[in-house]
C-alpha positions in Angstrom: 0.0 0.0 0.0 2.8 2.4 0.9 4.6 1.7 -2.3 1.5 2.3 -4.4 0.9 5.6 -2.6 4.5 6.8 -3.2 4.1 5.9 -6.9 0.9 7.9 -7.2 2.5 10.8 -5.4 5.5 10.7 -7.6 3.3 10.6 -10.7 1.3 13.6 -9.6 4.5 15.6 -8.8 6.1 14.7 -12.2 2.9 15.6 -14.1 2.6 18.9 -12.2 6.2 19.8 -12.8 6.5 18.7 -16.5 5.6 22.1 -17.9 8.2 23.7 -15.7 11.1 22.4 -17.8 9.8 23.5 -21.2 12.0 26.4 -22.4 10.4 29.2 -24.3 12.0 31.1 -27.2 13.1 34.7 -26.6 10.2 36.0 -28.7 7.7 34.5 -26.3 9.2 36.3 -23.3 7.6 39.6 -24.4 3.9 40.5 -24.6 2.6 43.1 -27.1 -0.9 44.6 -27.0 -2.5 47.5 -28.8 -5.7 49.5 -28.1 -7.7 52.3 -29.5 -8.2 55.2 -27.0 -10.8 57.4 -28.7 -10.7 61.1 -27.9 -7.2 61.3 -26.5 -4.1 62.9 -28.1 -0.7 61.3 -27.9 0.4 63.8 -25.2 -2.8 63.1 -23.1 -2.2 59.3 -23.3 1.4 59.7 -22.2 0.5 62.0 -19.3 -2.3 59.8 -18.1 -0.1 56.7 -18.5 2.6 58.3 -16.3 0.0 59.1 -13.6 -1.3 55.5 -13.8 2.2 54.0 -13.6 3.1 56.2 -10.6 -0.1 55.0 -8.9 0.1 51.3 -9.8 3.9 50.6 -9.8 4.6 51.1 -6.1 7.4 48.5 -5.6 10.0 51.0 -6.9 10.7 54.5 -5.6 10.8 55.9 -9.2 8.8 53.6 -11.5 9.3 55.8 -14.6 12.5 54.7 -16.4 12.1 56.9 -19.5 9.6 59.5 -20.7 9.8 60.9 -24.2 6.7 63.0 -24.8 7.8 64.2 -28.3 8.1 60.5 -29.4 5.0 59.5 -27.4 6.9 56.8 -25.4 7.1 56.0 -21.8 8.8 53.1 -20.0 7.8 52.1 -16.5 9.1 49.4 -14.1 6.7 47.4 -12.1 6.0 44.3 -10.0 3.1 41.9 -9.5 2.7 38.9 -7.2 3.6 35.6 -8.9 0.2 34.0 -9.7 0.7 30.5 -8.2 -1.9 27.9 -7.5 -2.1 24.5 -6.0 1.3 22.6 -6.3 3.0 25.7 -7.8 2.5 27.6 -4.5 4.7 25.1 -2.7 7.8 26.3 -4.5 6.8 29.9 -5.5 4.7 31.2 -2.7 5.5 35.0 -2.1 7.5 35.3 -5.3 7.2 38.4 -7.4 7.3 39.1 -11.1 9.3 42.2 -12.2 8.9 43.7 -15.7 9.4 46.8 -17.8 6.3 48.2 -19.5 6.8 50.2 -22.7 3.9 52.3 -23.9 4.0 54.0 -27.3 1.2 56.3 -28.2 -0.3 58.1 -31.1 -3.5 60.2 -31.3 -6.3 57.8 -30.4 -4.2 54.7 -29.9 -1.5 53.0 -27.9 0.7 50.0 -27.9 2.0 48.3 -24.8 5.0 46.0 -24.6 6.0 44.0 -21.5 9.7 43.0 -21.6 12.5 42.1 -19.2 10.1 39.8 -17.3 11.9 38.4 -14.2 11.1 36.2 -11.3 12.1 37.5 -7.8 12.2 35.0 -5.0 11.9 36.2 -1.4 14.7 36.2 1.1 14.8 33.1 3.3 17.3 32.1 5.9 20.8 33.2 4.9 19.7 33.7 1.2 18.9 37.2 0.1 16.6 35.9 -2.6 17.3 35.7 -6.3 16.4 37.3 -9.6 16.0 35.2 -12.7 14.6 35.8 -16.2 11.5 33.8 -17.0 12.5 30.9 -19.1 9.8 28.2 -18.7 6.5 27.9 -20.5 4.7 27.2 -17.3 5.9 30.5 -15.7 5.1 32.6 -18.7 1.6 30.9 -19.1 0.9 31.8 -15.5 2.2 35.4 -15.8 0.7 36.4 -19.2 -2.9 36.7 -18.0 -1.9 38.9 -15.1 0.0 41.3 -17.4 -3.0 41.3 -19.8 -5.2 42.3 -16.8 -2.7 45.1 -15.9 -2.8 46.4 -19.4 -6.6 46.3 -19.3 -6.5 48.4 -16.1 -4.4 51.0 -18.0 -6.8 51.1 -20.9 -9.8 51.6 -18.5 -7.9 54.4 -16.8 -7.1 56.1 -20.1 -10.7 55.7 -21.2 -12.1 57.7 -18.2 -12.4 61.3 -19.4 -11.2 63.8 -16.9 
């Protein structure tokens, strides 16, 4: 009975971890989205995006890495909680995901690009934690929906006329 239980447990763990070892190509480590923002000029989109980033990206003292209003570009640095569930929370509980968010705007539209996506493990014991680029399909599949939600939050913020 004990041997059978161990085999089932081993099978469950191996199945749960199988996606963790699938490497993803560099092109899949970025996320690009575009949206129409009716009624806003390029300058208004960048100004409101800066306000949104300063409000949402609180993990860093200065979340704005670059701001070029003439070109209609802004780059912010943010963090979200790693979206773990079930077995994944055993190894990645309290982890964070750091990223750079590039926003390029034109009158009435914007394009977002998430790059430099990294996993941040929390400090434990004598370890100060670690930072690692996302390289597995499982991690990127977990992170992608959260970044899409974040982008949707920006679009909602931009769509509110002030």
